[in-house]
N, CA, C, O and the ligand as a Tripos MOL2 file, in Angstrom:
@<TRIPOS>MOLECULE
protein
  281   279    71     0     0
PROTEIN
NO_CHARGES

@<TRIPOS>ATOM
      1 N           0.9120   -1.2200   -0.0130 N.3       1 MET1
      2 CA          0.0210    0.0510    0.0060 C.3       1 MET1
      3 C           0.9600    1.2830   -0.0150 C.2       1 MET1
      4 O           1.9550    1.3850    0.7020 O.2       1 MET1
      5 N           0.5720    2.1430   -0.8490 N.am      2 ASP2
      6 CA          1.3850    3.3370   -1.0430 C.3       2 ASP2
      7 C           0.6070    4.5960   -0.8610 C.2       2 ASP2
      8 O           0.1570    5.1570   -1.8600 O.2       2 ASP2
      9 N           0.4150    5.0810    0.3110 N.am      3 ILE3
     10 CA         -0.4380    6.2930    0.5330 C.3       3 ILE3
     11 C           0.4870    7.4950    0.6710 C.2       3 ILE3
     12 O           1.4260    7.5280    1.4660 O.2       3 ILE3
     13 N           0.1720    8.4240   -0.1140 N.am      4 VAL4
     14 CA          0.9040    9.7120   -0.0620 C.3       4 VAL4
     15 C           0.2950   10.7190    0.8670 C.2       4 VAL4
     16 O          -0.8780   11.0610    0.7150 O.2       4 VAL4
     17 N           0.9630   11.1530    1.7180 N.am      5 LEU5
     18 CA          0.2790   12.1210    2.8500 C.3       5 LEU5
     19 C           0.6050   13.5280    2.5060 C.2       5 LEU5
     20 O           0.0330   14.4050    3.1540 O.2       5 LEU5
     21 N           1.4630   13.8720    1.5560 N.am      6 GLN6
     22 CA          1.7220   15.2830    1.2230 C.3       6 GLN6
     23 C           0.9620   15.6070    0.0330 C.2       6 GLN6
     24 O           0.9150   14.8810   -0.9600 O.2       6 GLN6
     25 N           0.3370   16.7760    0.1690 N.am      7 SER7
     26 CA         -0.3890   17.2450   -1.1450 C.3       7 SER7
     27 C          -0.3010   18.7090   -1.0830 C.2       7 SER7
     28 O          -0.4030   19.3770   -0.0530 O.2       7 SER7
     29 N          -0.0840   19.1940   -2.3800 N.am      8 THR8
     30 CA          0.1880   20.6740   -2.5190 C.3       8 THR8
     31 C          -1.2080   21.2570   -2.9570 C.2       8 THR8
     32 O          -1.7610   20.8670   -3.9850 O.2       8 THR8
     33 N          -1.7070   22.1360   -2.1900 N.am      9 ILE9
     34 CA         -2.9850   22.7930   -2.4720 C.3       9 ILE9
     35 C          -2.7780   24.0630   -3.1960 C.2       9 ILE9
     36 O          -2.0700   24.9520   -2.7220 O.2       9 ILE9
     37 N          -3.4270   24.1790   -4.4270 N.am     10 LEU10
     38 CA         -3.2870   25.3280   -5.1820 C.3      10 LEU10
     39 C          -4.6430   26.1190   -4.9840 C.2      10 LEU10
     40 O          -5.7480   25.6220   -5.2010 O.2      10 LEU10
     41 N          -4.4250   27.3950   -4.5520 N.am     11 CYS11
     42 CA         -5.5500   28.3030   -4.2300 C.3      11 CYS11
     43 C          -6.1230   28.8640   -5.6370 C.2      11 CYS11
     44 O          -5.4230   29.5000   -6.4250 O.2      11 CYS11
     45 N          -7.3590   28.5770   -5.8320 N.am     12 PRO12
     46 CA         -8.0090   29.0460   -6.9600 C.3      12 PRO12
     47 C          -8.2390   30.5470   -7.1780 C.2      12 PRO12
     48 O          -8.5290   31.0780   -8.2500 O.2      12 PRO12
     49 N          -8.0580   31.1710   -5.9480 N.am     13 VAL13
     50 CA         -8.2100   32.6620   -5.9300 C.3      13 VAL13
     51 C          -7.0450   33.4440   -6.3360 C.2      13 VAL13
     52 O          -7.0570   34.3220   -7.1990 O.2      13 VAL13
     53 N          -5.8990   33.0080   -5.5550 N.am     14 CYS14
     54 CA         -4.7490   33.7840   -5.8000 C.3      14 CYS14
     55 C          -3.5610   33.0860   -6.4110 C.2      14 CYS14
     56 O          -2.5420   33.6950   -6.7380 O.2      14 CYS14
     57 N          -3.7430   31.6530   -6.5680 N.am     15 GLY15
     58 CA         -2.7860   30.8820   -7.2560 C.3      15 GLY15
     59 C          -1.6740   30.5180   -6.2900 C.2      15 GLY15
     60 O          -0.6350   30.0500   -6.7550 O.2      15 GLY15
     61 N          -1.8010   30.6830   -5.0560 N.am     16 HIS16
     62 CA         -0.7410   30.3260   -4.1240 C.3      16 HIS16
     63 C          -0.7290   28.8280   -3.9740 C.2      16 HIS16
     64 O          -1.7910   28.2270   -3.8100 O.2      16 HIS16
     65 N           0.3900   28.2160   -4.0210 N.am     17 ALA17
     66 CA          0.5530   26.6900   -3.7510 C.3      17 ALA17
     67 C           1.2670   26.5220   -2.4540 C.2      17 ALA17
     68 O           2.2830   27.1560   -2.1680 O.2      17 ALA17
     69 N           0.6550   25.5830   -1.6250 N.am     18 GLU18
     70 CA          1.2590   25.3420   -0.2530 C.3      18 GLU18
     71 C           1.1760   23.7700   -0.1160 C.2      18 GLU18
     72 O           0.1290   23.1490   -0.3020 O.2      18 GLU18
     73 N           2.2870   23.2320    0.2030 N.am     19 THR19
     74 CA          2.2330   21.8120    0.5360 C.3      19 THR19
     75 C           1.8690   21.5500    1.9740 C.2      19 THR19
     76 O           2.3830   22.1260    2.9330 O.2      19 THR19
     77 N           0.9430   20.6370    2.0320 N.am     20 GLU20
     78 CA          0.3870   20.4190    3.4200 C.3      20 GLU20
     79 C           0.4360   18.8670    3.6140 C.2      20 GLU20
     80 O           0.3490   18.0880    2.6650 O.2      20 GLU20
     81 N           0.5840   18.4760    4.9230 N.am     21 THR21
     82 CA          0.3870   17.0450    5.2370 C.3      21 THR21
     83 C          -1.0810   16.7030    5.6260 C.2      21 THR21
     84 O          -1.7040   17.3620    6.4580 O.2      21 THR21
     85 N          -1.5830   15.6420    4.9750 N.am     22 MET22
     86 CA         -2.9570   15.3730    5.1070 C.3      22 MET22
     87 C          -3.1110   14.4320    6.4200 C.2      22 MET22
     88 O          -2.2340   13.6260    6.7280 O.2      22 MET22
     89 N          -4.1640   14.5850    7.0800 N.am     23 PRO23
     90 CA         -4.4150   13.6210    8.2010 C.3      23 PRO23
     91 C          -4.7700   12.3370    7.5980 C.2      23 PRO23
     92 O          -5.4340   12.3530    6.5610 O.2      23 PRO23
     93 N          -4.3990   11.1930    8.1340 N.am     24 GLU24
     94 CA         -4.4300    9.9040    7.4750 C.3      24 GLU24
     95 C          -5.8540    9.3450    7.5030 C.2      24 GLU24
     96 O          -6.2240    8.5240    6.6640 O.2      24 GLU24
     97 N          -6.6210    9.7840    8.4440 N.am     25 ASP25
     98 CA         -8.0020    9.1020    8.6020 C.3      25 ASP25
     99 C          -9.1490   10.0470    8.7170 C.2      25 ASP25
    100 O         -10.2150    9.6840    9.2150 O.2      25 ASP25
    101 N          -8.9580   11.2080    8.2800 N.am     26 SER26
    102 CA        -10.0710   12.1270    8.2270 C.3      26 SER26
    103 C         -10.0290   13.1510    7.1100 C.2      26 SER26
    104 O          -8.9350   13.5670    6.7290 O.2      26 SER26
    105 N         -11.1550   13.5790    6.5640 N.am     27 CYS27
    106 CA        -11.2020   14.4530    5.5240 C.3      27 CYS27
    107 C         -11.0100   15.9500    6.0100 C.2      27 CYS27
    108 O         -11.3620   16.2910    7.1400 O.2      27 CYS27
    109 N         -10.4980   16.7330    5.2030 N.am     28 VAL28
    110 CA        -10.3100   18.1890    5.5210 C.3      28 VAL28
    111 C         -11.4510   18.8910    4.7550 C.2      28 VAL28
    112 O         -11.4390   18.8890    3.5240 O.2      28 VAL28
    113 N         -12.4270   19.4860    5.4490 N.am     29 ILE29
    114 CA        -13.4510   20.2250    4.8770 C.3      29 ILE29
    115 C         -13.1740   21.6490    4.4970 C.2      29 ILE29
    116 O         -13.6020   22.1760    3.4700 O.2      29 ILE29
    117 N         -12.4200   22.2370    5.4100 N.am     30 PHE30
    118 CA        -12.1400   23.6800    5.2170 C.3      30 PHE30
    119 C         -10.4830   23.8050    5.2290 C.2      30 PHE30
    120 O          -9.7310   23.1680    5.9660 O.2      30 PHE30
    121 N         -10.1490   24.6710    4.3450 N.am     31 TYR31
    122 CA         -8.7260   25.0050    4.3500 C.3      31 TYR31
    123 C          -8.5010   26.4530    4.0300 C.2      31 TYR31
    124 O          -8.9390   26.8720    2.9580 O.2      31 TYR31
    125 N          -7.8720   27.2540    4.8340 N.am     32 GLU32
    126 CA         -7.6270   28.5990    4.7040 C.3      32 GLU32
    127 C          -6.3360   28.7900    3.9670 C.2      32 GLU32
    128 O          -5.3120   28.2940    4.4360 O.2      32 GLU32
    129 N          -6.3030   29.5140    2.7780 N.am     33 CYS33
    130 CA         -5.1340   29.8810    2.0600 C.3      33 CYS33
    131 C          -4.2440   30.6890    2.8640 C.2      33 CYS33
    132 O          -4.6910   31.6710    3.4560 O.2      33 CYS33
    133 N          -2.9070   30.3340    2.9450 N.am     34 ARG34
    134 CA         -1.9530   31.0640    3.7470 C.3      34 ARG34
    135 C          -1.6330   32.4190    3.1380 C.2      34 ARG34
    136 O          -1.1320   33.2970    3.8400 O.2      34 ARG34
    137 N          -1.9210   32.6250    1.7890 N.am     35 GLN35
    138 CA         -1.5140   33.8660    1.3360 C.3      35 GLN35
    139 C          -2.7050   34.7830    1.3090 C.2      35 GLN35
    140 O          -2.5930   35.8520    1.9090 O.2      35 GLN35
    141 N          -3.8130   34.5100    0.7030 N.am     36 CYS36
    142 CA         -4.9960   35.4880    0.7500 C.3      36 CYS36
    143 C          -6.0530   35.2160    1.7760 C.2      36 CYS36
    144 O          -6.9560   36.0400    1.9240 O.2      36 CYS36
    145 N          -6.0120   34.1740    2.4620 N.am     37 GLY37
    146 CA         -6.9190   33.8900    3.6030 C.3      37 GLY37
    147 C          -8.2340   33.4350    3.1660 C.2      37 GLY37
    148 O          -9.1410   33.3210    3.9910 O.2      37 GLY37
    149 N          -8.4220   33.1470    1.8400 N.am     38 THR38
    150 CA         -9.6500   32.5910    1.4890 C.3      38 THR38
    151 C          -9.9770   31.2970    2.0080 C.2      38 THR38
    152 O          -9.1310   30.4050    1.9520 O.2      38 THR38
    153 N         -11.2150   31.0700    2.5540 N.am     39 MET39
    154 CA        -11.5660   29.6910    3.0880 C.3      39 MET39
    155 C         -12.0900   28.8250    1.9650 C.2      39 MET39
    156 O         -13.1880   29.0450    1.4530 O.2      39 MET39
    157 N         -11.2680   27.8050    1.5720 N.am     40 LEU40
    158 CA        -11.6410   26.9250    0.5650 C.3      40 LEU40
    159 C         -12.4610   25.8330    1.0640 C.2      40 LEU40
    160 O         -12.2220   25.3000    2.1470 O.2      40 LEU40
    161 N         -13.5170   25.4510    0.2290 N.am     41 ARG41
    162 CA        -14.4230   24.2670    0.6070 C.3      41 ARG41
    163 C         -14.2770   23.2920   -0.5080 C.2      41 ARG41
    164 O         -13.8780   23.6520   -1.6150 O.2      41 ARG41
    165 N         -14.5970   22.0600   -0.2300 N.am     42 PRO42
    166 CA        -14.5270   21.0310   -1.2960 C.3      42 PRO42
    167 C         -15.5120   21.4480   -2.5070 C.2      42 PRO42
    168 O         -16.5700   22.0370   -2.2830 O.2      42 PRO42
    169 N         -15.0870   21.1010   -3.7980 N.am     43 LEU43
    170 CA        -15.9410   21.3990   -4.8810 C.3      43 LEU43
    171 C         -17.1770   20.4170   -4.8090 C.2      43 LEU43
    172 O         -17.1770   19.4440   -4.0550 O.2      43 LEU43
    173 N         -18.1530   20.7130   -5.5860 N.am     44 HIS44
    174 CA        -19.3210   19.8690   -5.7080 C.3      44 HIS44
    175 C         -19.0020   18.5510   -5.9970 C.2      44 HIS44
    176 O         -18.2780   18.3400   -6.9700 O.2      44 HIS44
    177 N         -19.4540   17.5250   -5.2560 N.am     45 GLY45
    178 CA        -19.0750   16.1430   -5.4600 C.3      45 GLY45
    179 C         -17.9870   15.6240   -4.7970 C.2      45 GLY45
    180 O         -17.8170   14.4060   -4.7270 O.2      45 GLY45
    181 N         -17.1070   16.5520   -4.2190 N.am     46 GLU46
    182 CA        -15.9570   16.1260   -3.4140 C.3      46 GLU46
    183 C         -16.1850   16.2730   -1.8840 C.2      46 GLU46
    184 O         -17.0410   17.0450   -1.4520 O.2      46 GLU46
    185 N         -15.4600   15.5710   -1.1350 N.am     47 ASP47
    186 CA        -15.7440   15.6150    0.2440 C.3      47 ASP47
    187 C         -14.5400   16.1460    1.0170 C.2      47 ASP47
    188 O         -14.5150   16.1060    2.2470 O.2      47 ASP47
    189 N         -13.5030   16.6630    0.2590 N.am     48 CYS48
    190 CA        -12.2310   16.8870    0.8330 C.3      48 CYS48
    191 C         -11.5610   17.9670    0.0810 C.2      48 CYS48
    192 O         -11.5160   17.8600   -1.1440 O.2      48 CYS48
    193 N         -11.0440   18.9780    0.6510 N.am     49 VAL49
    194 CA        -10.3590   20.0600   -0.0830 C.3      49 VAL49
    195 C          -9.0740   19.5480   -0.9100 C.2      49 VAL49
    196 O          -8.7180   20.0280   -1.9860 O.2      49 VAL49
    197 N          -8.4370   18.4900   -0.2270 N.am     50 PHE50
    198 CA         -7.3500   18.0240   -0.9630 C.3      50 PHE50
    199 C          -7.7890   17.3020   -2.2990 C.2      50 PHE50
    200 O          -7.0730   17.3840   -3.2970 O.2      50 PHE50
    201 N          -8.8390   16.6740   -2.3040 N.am     51 CYS51
    202 CA         -9.3420   16.1320   -3.5380 C.3      51 CYS51
    203 C          -9.6890   17.0840   -4.4770 C.2      51 CYS51
    204 O          -9.4830   16.8490   -5.6680 O.2      51 CYS51
    205 N         -10.2600   18.2820   -4.0640 N.am     52 SER52
    206 CA        -10.6040   19.3130   -4.9550 C.3      52 SER52
    207 C          -9.4700   20.1980   -5.3870 C.2      52 SER52
    208 O          -9.4320   20.5380   -6.5700 O.2      52 SER52
    209 N          -8.5680   20.5950   -4.5760 N.am     53 TYR53
    210 CA         -7.4800   21.5180   -4.9300 C.3      53 TYR53
    211 C          -6.0750   20.9310   -4.8660 C.2      53 TYR53
    212 O          -5.1250   21.5360   -5.3640 O.2      53 TYR53
    213 N          -5.9490   19.8350   -4.2960 N.am     54 GLY54
    214 CA         -4.5980   19.2970   -3.9980 C.3      54 GLY54
    215 C          -4.0450   18.4630   -5.1800 C.2      54 GLY54
    216 O          -4.7900   17.9620   -6.0230 O.2      54 GLY54
    217 N          -2.7550   18.3470   -5.1950 N.am     55 THR55
    218 CA         -2.0250   17.4800   -6.2170 C.3      55 THR55
    219 C          -2.2690   15.9920   -5.8500 C.2      55 THR55
    220 O          -2.1930   15.1400   -6.7360 O.2      55 THR55
    221 N          -2.5560   15.6620   -4.5920 N.am     56 GLN56
    222 CA         -2.8470   14.3130   -4.2620 C.3      56 GLN56
    223 C          -4.2340   14.2360   -3.6980 C.2      56 GLN56
    224 O          -4.6170   15.1540   -2.9720 O.2      56 GLN56
    225 N          -5.0270   13.2150   -3.9680 N.am     57 ARG57
    226 CA         -6.2360   13.0470   -3.3610 C.3      57 ARG57
    227 C          -6.0530   12.5350   -1.8240 C.2      57 ARG57
    228 O          -4.9760   12.0510   -1.4780 O.2      57 ARG57
    229 N          -7.0150   12.6430   -1.0200 N.am     58 CYS58
    230 CA         -6.8350   12.2590    0.3770 C.3      58 CYS58
    231 C          -6.6010   10.7990    0.5900 C.2      58 CYS58
    232 O          -6.9730    9.9780   -0.2490 O.2      58 CYS58
    233 N          -5.9990   10.4590    1.6810 N.am     59 PRO59
    234 CA         -5.6160    9.0400    1.9240 C.3      59 PRO59
    235 C          -6.8660    8.1450    1.7510 C.2      59 PRO59
    236 O          -6.6940    7.0600    1.1960 O.2      59 PRO59
    237 N          -8.0980    8.4850    2.1670 N.am     60 ASP60
    238 CA         -9.1990    7.7040    1.9820 C.3      60 ASP60
    239 C          -9.4560    7.2870    0.4830 C.2      60 ASP60
    240 O          -9.7160    6.1400    0.1200 O.2      60 ASP60
    241 N          -9.3390    8.4460   -0.3740 N.am     61 LYS61
    242 CA         -9.6260    8.1470   -1.7480 C.3      61 LYS61
    243 C          -8.4050    7.3660   -2.4530 C.2      61 LYS61
    244 O          -8.5580    6.6450   -3.4390 O.2      61 LYS61
    245 N          -7.2710    7.5890   -1.8660 N.am     62 GLN62
    246 CA         -6.1170    6.7280   -2.4760 C.3      62 GLN62
    247 C          -6.3380    5.3520   -2.1690 C.2      62 GLN62
    248 O          -6.0790    4.4820   -3.0000 O.2      62 GLN62
    249 N          -6.8560    5.0540   -0.8940 N.am     63 ARG63
    250 CA         -7.0900    3.7150   -0.4780 C.3      63 ARG63
    251 C          -8.2260    3.0840   -1.4370 C.2      63 ARG63
    252 O          -8.1090    1.9610   -1.9280 O.2      63 ARG63
    253 N          -9.2540    3.8620   -1.6350 N.am     64 GLU64
    254 CA        -10.3130    3.4530   -2.4530 C.3      64 GLU64
    255 C          -9.8000    3.0230   -4.0280 C.2      64 GLU64
    256 O         -10.1450    2.0210   -4.6540 O.2      64 GLU64
    257 N          -8.9840    3.9680   -4.4090 N.am     65 ALA65
    258 CA         -8.3920    3.7890   -5.7300 C.3      65 ALA65
    259 C          -7.5940    2.5630   -5.8350 C.2      65 ALA65
    260 O          -7.4430    2.0280   -6.9330 O.2      65 ALA65
    261 N          -7.0810    2.0890   -4.7840 N.am     66 GLN66
    262 CA         -6.3040    0.8620   -4.6810 C.3      66 GLN66
    263 C          -7.1200   -0.3930   -4.3530 C.2      66 GLN66
    264 O          -6.6280   -1.5150   -4.2380 O.2      66 GLN66
    265 N          -8.3470   -0.1080   -4.2200 N.am     67 GLY67
    266 CA         -9.3270   -1.2720   -3.9590 C.3      67 GLY67
    267 C          -9.2010   -1.8550   -2.5150 C.2      67 GLY67
    268 O          -9.4750   -3.0190   -2.2230 O.2      67 GLY67
    269 N          -8.7440   -0.8840   -1.6350 N.am     68 LYS68
    270 CA         -8.5500   -1.4980   -0.2920 C.3      68 LYS68
    271 C          -9.4530   -0.5570    0.7380 C.2      68 LYS68
    272 O          -8.9490    0.0480    1.6840 O.2      68 LYS68
    273 N         -10.6370   -0.5320    0.4620 N.am     69 THR69
    274 CA        -11.4720    0.2210    1.4370 C.3      69 THR69
    275 C         -11.6890   -0.6390    2.6640 C.2      69 THR69
    276 O         -11.9920   -1.8290    2.5790 O.2      69 THR69
    277 N         -11.5410   -0.0660    3.6830 N.am     70 SER70
    278 CA        -11.6400   -0.8860    4.9720 C.3      70 SER70
    279 C         -13.0900   -0.9670    5.4640 C.2      70 SER70
    280 O         -13.3590   -1.5890    6.4920 O.2      70 SER70
    281 ZN         -5.1320   32.1590   -1.9440 Zn       71 ZN71
@<TRIPOS>BOND
     1     1     2 1
     2     2     3 1
     3     3     4 2
     4     3     5 am
     5     5     6 1
     6     6     7 1
     7     7     8 2
     8     7     9 am
     9     9    10 1
    10    10    11 1
    11    11    12 2
    12    11    13 am
    13    13    14 1
    14    14    15 1
    15    15    16 2
    16    15    17 am
    17    17    18 1
    18    18    19 1
    19    19    20 2
    20    19    21 am
    21    21    22 1
    22    22    23 1
    23    23    24 2
    24    23    25 am
    25    25    26 1
    26    26    27 1
    27    27    28 2
    28    27    29 am
    29    29    30 1
    30    30    31 1
    31    31    32 2
    32    31    33 am
    33    33    34 1
    34    34    35 1
    35    35    36 2
    36    35    37 am
    37    37    38 1
    38    38    39 1
    39    39    40 2
    40    39    41 am
    41    41    42 1
    42    42    43 1
    43    43    44 2
    44    43    45 am
    45    45    46 1
    46    46    47 1
    47    47    48 2
    48    47    49 am
    49    49    50 1
    50    50    51 1
    51    51    52 2
    52    51    53 am
    53    53    54 1
    54    54    55 1
    55    55    56 2
    56    55    57 am
    57    57    58 1
    58    58    59 1
    59    59    60 2
    60    59    61 am
    61    61    62 1
    62    62    63 1
    63    63    64 2
    64    63    65 am
    65    65    66 1
    66    66    67 1
    67    67    68 2
    68    67    69 am
    69    69    70 1
    70    70    71 1
    71    71    72 2
    72    71    73 am
    73    73    74 1
    74    74    75 1
    75    75    76 2
    76    75    77 am
    77    77    78 1
    78    78    79 1
    79    79    80 2
    80    79    81 am
    81    81    82 1
    82    82    83 1
    83    83    84 2
    84    83    85 am
    85    85    86 1
    86    86    87 1
    87    87    88 2
    88    87    89 am
    89    89    90 1
    90    90    91 1
    91    91    92 2
    92    91    93 am
    93    93    94 1
    94    94    95 1
    95    95    96 2
    96    95    97 am
    97    97    98 1
    98    98    99 1
    99    99   100 2
   100    99   101 am
   101   101   102 1
   102   102   103 1
   103   103   104 2
   104   103   105 am
   105   105   106 1
   106   106   107 1
   107   107   108 2
   108   107   109 am
   109   109   110 1
   110   110   111 1
   111   111   112 2
   112   111   113 am
   113   113   114 1
   114   114   115 1
   115   115   116 2
   116   115   117 am
   117   117   118 1
   118   118   119 1
   119   119   120 2
   120   119   121 am
   121   121   122 1
   122   122   123 1
   123   123   124 2
   124   123   125 am
   125   125   126 1
   126   126   127 1
   127   127   128 2
   128   127   129 am
   129   129   130 1
   130   130   131 1
   131   131   132 2
   132   131   133 am
   133   133   134 1
   134   134   135 1
   135   135   136 2
   136   135   137 am
   137   137   138 1
   138   138   139 1
   139   139   140 2
   140   139   141 am
   141   141   142 1
   142   142   143 1
   143   143   144 2
   144   143   145 am
   145   145   146 1
   146   146   147 1
   147   147   148 2
   148   147   149 am
   149   149   150 1
   150   150   151 1
   151   151   152 2
   152   151   153 am
   153   153   154 1
   154   154   155 1
   155   155   156 2
   156   155   157 am
   157   157   158 1
   158   158   159 1
   159   159   160 2
   160   159   161 am
   161   161   162 1
   162   162   163 1
   163   163   164 2
   164   163   165 am
   165   165   166 1
   166   166   167 1
   167   167   168 2
   168   167   169 am
   169   169   170 1
   170   170   171 1
   171   171   172 2
   172   171   173 am
   173   173   174 1
   174   174   175 1
   175   175   176 2
   176   175   177 am
   177   177   178 1
   178   178   179 1
   179   179   180 2
   180   179   181 am
   181   181   182 1
   182   182   183 1
   183   183   184 2
   184   183   185 am
   185   185   186 1
   186   186   187 1
   187   187   188 2
   188   187   189 am
   189   189   190 1
   190   190   191 1
   191   191   192 2
   192   191   193 am
   193   193   194 1
   194   194   195 1
   195   195   196 2
   196   195   197 am
   197   197   198 1
   198   198   199 1
   199   199   200 2
   200   199   201 am
   201   201   202 1
   202   202   203 1
   203   203   204 2
   204   203   205 am
   205   205   206 1
   206   206   207 1
   207   207   208 2
   208   207   209 am
   209   209   210 1
   210   210   211 1
   211   211   212 2
   212   211   213 am
   213   213   214 1
   214   214   215 1
   215   215   216 2
   216   215   217 am
   217   217   218 1
   218   218   219 1
   219   219   220 2
   220   219   221 am
   221   221   222 1
   222   222   223 1
   223   223   224 2
   224   223   225 am
   225   225   226 1
   226   226   227 1
   227   227   228 2
   228   227   229 am
   229   229   230 1
   230   230   231 1
   231   231   232 2
   232   231   233 am
   233   233   234 1
   234   234   235 1
   235   235   236 2
   236   235   237 am
   237   237   238 1
   238   238   239 1
   239   239   240 2
   240   239   241 am
   241   241   242 1
   242   242   243 1
   243   243   244 2
   244   243   245 am
   245   245   246 1
   246   246   247 1
   247   247   248 2
   248   247   249 am
   249   249   250 1
   250   250   251 1
   251   251   252 2
   252   251   253 am
   253   253   254 1
   254   254   255 1
   255   255   256 2
   256   255   257 am
   257   257   258 1
   258   258   259 1
   259   259   260 2
   260   259   261 am
   261   261   262 1
   262   262   263 1
   263   263   264 2
   264   263   265 am
   265   265   266 1
   266   266   267 1
   267   267   268 2
   268   267   269 am
   269   269   270 1
   270   270   271 1
   271   271   272 2
   272   271   273 am
   273   273   274 1
   274   274   275 1
   275   275   276 2
   276   275   277 am
   277   277   278 1
   278   278   279 1
   279   279   280 2
@<TRIPOS>SUBSTRUCTURE
     1 MET1         2 RESIDUE 1 A MET
     2 ASP2         6 RESIDUE 1 A ASP
     3 ILE3        10 RESIDUE 1 A ILE
     4 VAL4        14 RESIDUE 1 A VAL
     5 LEU5        18 RESIDUE 1 A LEU
     6 GLN6        22 RESIDUE 1 A GLN
     7 SER7        26 RESIDUE 1 A SER
     8 THR8        30 RESIDUE 1 A THR
     9 ILE9        34 RESIDUE 1 A ILE
    10 LEU10       38 RESIDUE 1 A LEU
    11 CYS11       42 RESIDUE 1 A CYS
    12 PRO12       46 RESIDUE 1 A PRO
    13 VAL13       50 RESIDUE 1 A VAL
    14 CYS14       54 RESIDUE 1 A CYS
    15 GLY15       58 RESIDUE 1 A GLY
    16 HIS16       62 RESIDUE 1 A HIS
    17 ALA17       66 RESIDUE 1 A ALA
    18 GLU18       70 RESIDUE 1 A GLU
    19 THR19       74 RESIDUE 1 A THR
    20 GLU20       78 RESIDUE 1 A GLU
    21 THR21       82 RESIDUE 1 A THR
    22 MET22       86 RESIDUE 1 A MET
    23 PRO23       90 RESIDUE 1 A PRO
    24 GLU24       94 RESIDUE 1 A GLU
    25 ASP25       98 RESIDUE 1 A ASP
    26 SER26      102 RESIDUE 1 A SER
    27 CYS27      106 RESIDUE 1 A CYS
    28 VAL28      110 RESIDUE 1 A VAL
    29 ILE29      114 RESIDUE 1 A ILE
    30 PHE30      118 RESIDUE 1 A PHE
    31 TYR31      122 RESIDUE 1 A TYR
    32 GLU32      126 RESIDUE 1 A GLU
    33 CYS33      130 RESIDUE 1 A CYS
    34 ARG34      134 RESIDUE 1 A ARG
    35 GLN35      138 RESIDUE 1 A GLN
    36 CYS36      142 RESIDUE 1 A CYS
    37 GLY37      146 RESIDUE 1 A GLY
    38 THR38      150 RESIDUE 1 A THR
    39 MET39      154 RESIDUE 1 A MET
    40 LEU40      158 RESIDUE 1 A LEU
    41 ARG41      162 RESIDUE 1 A ARG
    42 PRO42      166 RESIDUE 1 A PRO
    43 LEU43      170 RESIDUE 1 A LEU
    44 HIS44      174 RESIDUE 1 A HIS
    45 GLY45      178 RESIDUE 1 A GLY
    46 GLU46      182 RESIDUE 1 A GLU
    47 ASP47      186 RESIDUE 1 A ASP
    48 CYS48      190 RESIDUE 1 A CYS
    49 VAL49      194 RESIDUE 1 A VAL
    50 PHE50      198 RESIDUE 1 A PHE
    51 CYS51      202 RESIDUE 1 A CYS
    52 SER52      206 RESIDUE 1 A SER
    53 TYR53      210 RESIDUE 1 A TYR
    54 GLY54      214 RESIDUE 1 A GLY
    55 THR55      218 RESIDUE 1 A THR
    56 GLN56      222 RESIDUE 1 A GLN
    57 ARG57      226 RESIDUE 1 A ARG
    58 CYS58      230 RESIDUE 1 A CYS
    59 PRO59      234 RESIDUE 1 A PRO
    60 ASP60      238 RESIDUE 1 A ASP
    61 LYS61      242 RESIDUE 1 A LYS
    62 GLN62      246 RESIDUE 1 A GLN
    63 ARG63      250 RESIDUE 1 A ARG
    64 GLU64      254 RESIDUE 1 A GLU
    65 ALA65      258 RESIDUE 1 A ALA
    66 GLN66      262 RESIDUE 1 A GLN
    67 GLY67      266 RESIDUE 1 A GLY
    68 LYS68      270 RESIDUE 1 A LYS
    69 THR69      274 RESIDUE 1 A THR
    70 SER70      278 RESIDUE 1 A SER
    71 ZN71       281 GROUP 0 **** ****
């Protein structure tokens, strides 16, 4: 199993990219951009800001993609 915990969030408002470490077993619903302070929320159909704006999907989705839902 190869779960990546680092994801770079790209702010859709100011374009700032920030690498964050994702919690392994919970989704992140809100994320405040460190540059412009915009509160990001998941896009429609997503349940996690990392899935919506990050370079990596959250650990839950990565596990799902690998067919290893617990
Ligand atoms: Zn921003």
